[in-house]
C-alpha positions, 0 to 999 in steps of 0.5 A, spaced: 343 923 760 342 916 756 344 916 749 339 915 743 341 909 738 337 909 732 338 904 726 343 908 722 348 907 728 350 901 725 353 905 719 358 908 724 361 901 727 368 899 725 366 892 722 361 895 717 367 900 715 371 893 714 365 890 710 365 896 705 372 896 704 372 889 702 366 890 698 370 896 694 376 891 694 372 886 690 368 892 686 374 895 683 376 889 678 369 888 676 368 895 674 375 895 671 373 889 667 366 892 666 368 898 662 373 894 658 368 889 656 363 895 655 368 899 650 369 892 646 361 891 646 360 898 643 366 898 638 363 891 636 356 894 635 358 900 630 362 895 626 356 890 626 352 895 623 357 897 618 357 890 616 349 890 616 349 896 611 354 893 606 351 887 606 344 890 605 347 895 599 348 888 595 341 887 595 335 890 591 332 895 595 325 893 595 320 891 601 320 883 602 325 878 603 331 876 599 336 871 600 343 869 597 347 863 598 355 863 598 359 857 598 359 857 606 353 862 608 345 863 606 345 871 607 338 874 607 336 881 608 329 883 610 326 890 609 319 892 611 315 898 608 312 904 612 306 907 608 304 914 611 298 918 608 297 925 607 291 927 611 290 933 608 290 930 601 285 925 603 281 931 607 280 934 600 279 928 597 273 925 602 271 932 605 263 931 606 262 938 608 265 943 613 268 941 619 269 947 625 276 949 625 277 946 632 275 939 630 280 935 627 278 929 622 284 924 621 283 920 615 288 914 614 287 908 609 288 901 611 293 898 607 290 891 606 283 894 604 287 899 600 291 893 596 284 890 595 282 896 591 281 896 584 287 900 579 282 905 578 281 906 586 288 905 588 291 911 582 285 915 585 289 915 592 297 914 590 298 921 590 297 921 598 301 915 599 308 916 601 312 909 602 319 908 605 323 902 606 325 901 614 332 900 616 334 893 613 335 887 617 340 882 615 341 875 617 347 870 616 347 863 617 352 858 616 351 852 611 351 846 614 
């Protein structure tokens, strides 16, 4: 009876087992260093977030970009603002007639167009607007 060989037979050779052992020997210190560096990286990431929060706390909580200078650094904190509209309130404000209960009408307000409206028109809709600041972005540059 003849022996049947397939492509997987190579995995059973002694040469291949030696190659795997050599790879494992080289892989062990790399994996060890990786776990150590990853732990340091995670720890530094947590500290960086704490520093950003402490720096941001020293700046006004308002949308936009503010910069303060020290002897050695320029520190900039940027905050963007997210607007969300109460769709039910807008629906009540602009309902043009009955809509079947299986149809949803989603009303939103374009921010740029809203800002161009007259003060009276803006006041009419402000009750439906919620404004939230996003997480601040902190940038520290060394003075040269």
